[in-house]
C-alpha positions in Angstrom: 9.7 10.8 0.9 10.7 8.4 3.7 9.6 4.8 3.2 9.7 2.7 6.5 9.7 -1.1 6.4 7.5 -1.9 9.4 7.9 -5.5 10.4 10.3 -5.1 13.3 9.5 -8.4 15.0 10.8 -10.2 11.9 13.6 -7.7 11.3 11.6 -6.3 8.3 11.9 -9.4 6.2 10.5 -8.9 2.7 7.5 -11.1 2.2 5.2 -11.1 -0.7 2.8 -8.6 0.9 5.6 -6.2 1.9 7.0 -6.5 -1.7 3.6 -5.6 -3.1 3.2 -2.7 -0.8 6.7 -1.4 -1.4 6.1 -1.7 -5.3 2.9 0.3 -4.8 4.6 3.0 -2.8 7.4 3.4 -5.2 5.0 3.6 -8.2 3.1 6.4 -6.3 6.3 8.2 -5.7 7.4 8.0 -9.3 4.1 9.6 -10.4 4.3 12.4 -7.7 6.1 15.4 -9.1 6.6 16.6 -5.6 8.8 13.6 -4.6 12.4 14.1 -5.6 14.1 11.5 -3.5 12.9 8.4 -1.6 14.8 7.3 1.5 14.3 3.7 2.8 14.5 2.9 6.4 13.4 0.1 8.7 11.4 0.1 12.0 13.2 -1.5 15.0 16.8 -2.6 15.1 17.3 -3.7 11.5 16.7 -2.1 8.1 15.9 -5.4 6.3 17.5 -8.8 6.8 16.4 -10.1 3.4 13.7 -12.2 1.9 11.3 -14.2 4.1 12.5 -17.7 3.2 9.9 -19.4 5.5 7.1 -17.8 3.3 8.8 -19.1 0.2 8.9 -22.6 1.6 5.3 -22.7 2.8 3.3 -20.5 0.3 4.5 -19.8 -3.2 7.2 -21.5 -5.2 10.3 -19.1 -5.4 10.2 -19.0 -9.2 6.6 -17.6 -9.1 7.6 -14.9 -6.6 10.5 -13.8 -8.9 8.0 -13.6 -11.7 5.6 -11.4 -9.6 8.6 -9.0 -8.9 9.2 -8.4 -12.6 
């Protein structure tokens, strides 16, 4: 399975929506017995430059995002 982060204008920053979608896809892959390996890639010129700090500052407190990830 190839998983492509597709937010090239923002260099594939990981915001809360992308994190949820990535978690969903990884859970589906884990349950699919046909999937033996997952390869991550990014659309555009970067794989992923990190977390979307602007989203953290304007939407949800960082501690809450960390709690959602676990």
